[in-house]
C-alpha positions as CSV (number, residue, x, y, z in Angstrom):
1,M,0.1,0.2,0.0
2,G,3.0,2.5,-0.1
3,N,3.1,5.4,2.4
4,L,-0.1,5.6,4.3
5,S,-2.0,9.0,3.3
6,D,-2.9,11.5,5.8
7,N,-6.7,10.4,6.5
8,K,-5.6,6.7,6.6
9,R,-3.0,7.7,9.5
10,K,-5.9,9.6,11.4
11,I,-8.3,6.7,10.7
12,L,-5.6,4.6,12.1
13,T,-4.8,7.0,14.8
14,L,-8.5,7.2,15.8
15,L,-9.0,3.6,16.4
16,F,-6.0,3.2,18.2
17,G,-7.3,5.9,20.7
18,G,-10.4,4.0,21.3
19,L,-7.8,1.3,22.4
20,S,-5.9,3.9,24.7
21,L,-9.3,4.8,26.2
22,L,-9.8,1.1,27.5
23,M,-6.1,1.3,28.9
24,V,-6.6,4.6,30.8
25,R,-7.9,4.4,34.3
26,T,-8.4,8.3,35.1
27,P,-11.1,10.3,34.1
28,G,-9.2,13.6,32.9
29,K,-7.3,11.2,30.6
30,H,-10.5,10.0,29.0
31,M,-11.6,13.3,28.5
32,K,-8.3,14.6,26.9
33,I,-8.0,11.5,24.7
34,L,-11.8,12.0,23.9
35,G,-11.3,15.7,22.9
36,D,-8.2,15.0,20.7
37,L,-10.2,11.9,19.0
38,K,-12.8,14.6,18.5
39,E,-10.6,17.2,16.8
40,E,-9.3,14.9,14.6
41,W,-13.0,13.2,13.4
42,A,-13.8,16.7,12.5
43,K,-11.0,17.0,10.0
44,I,-11.9,14.1,8.0
45,E,-14.1,14.3,4.8
46,K,-16.9,11.6,5.0
47,E,-16.6,10.4,1.7
48,R,-12.8,10.2,1.7
49,I,-13.2,8.3,4.8
50,K,-15.6,5.8,3.2
51,R,-12.9,5.1,0.3
52,D,-9.9,5.1,2.8
53,I,-11.7,2.4,5.5
54,R,-12.2,0.3,2.3
55,E,-8.9,0.5,1.4
56,L,-7.3,-0.1,5.0
57,Y,-9.7,-3.1,5.3
58,R,-8.6,-4.4,2.1
59,S,-5.0,-4.2,3.0
60,K,-5.7,-5.7,6.3
61,L,-4.5,-3.2,8.7
62,I,-8.1,-3.0,10.2
63,S,-10.7,-5.7,10.4
64,A,-14.4,-5.6,10.9
65,K,-16.8,-7.1,13.1
66,P,-20.4,-7.4,12.9
67,N,-22.7,-6.3,15.6
68,P,-26.1,-7.4,16.7
69,D,-27.7,-4.4,15.7
70,G,-26.5,-4.5,12.3
71,T,-23.7,-2.0,12.7
72,L,-19.8,-2.8,12.2
73,T,-17.1,-2.1,14.9
74,L,-13.6,-1.4,13.1
75,V,-10.5,-3.1,14.8
76,L,-7.2,-2.3,14.8
77,T,-5.1,-5.1,13.6
78,D,-1.6,-5.9,14.7
79,K,-0.3,-5.1,11.4
80,G,-2.1,-1.7,11.5
81,K,-0.3,-1.2,14.6
82,Q,3.0,-1.7,13.2
83,R,2.0,0.8,10.4
84,L,1.6,3.9,13.0
């Protein structure tokens, strides 16, 4: 896949941020991480997101797990963690 575009890097960072939330125990850190994630998410164009997520999935940097309510949960793979 070559070098990651800015949007792809942001998507991987957002997924890693979700993982960080699970590992942090203090509420203050949770709020800081959420604030940072919100800022990054606002910068990404929606149509571009769809295309980049599809490419990340095809290159096995992320995986998708179906939920009972019909939504998908995106998960950063080990290969994706290495690319960050």
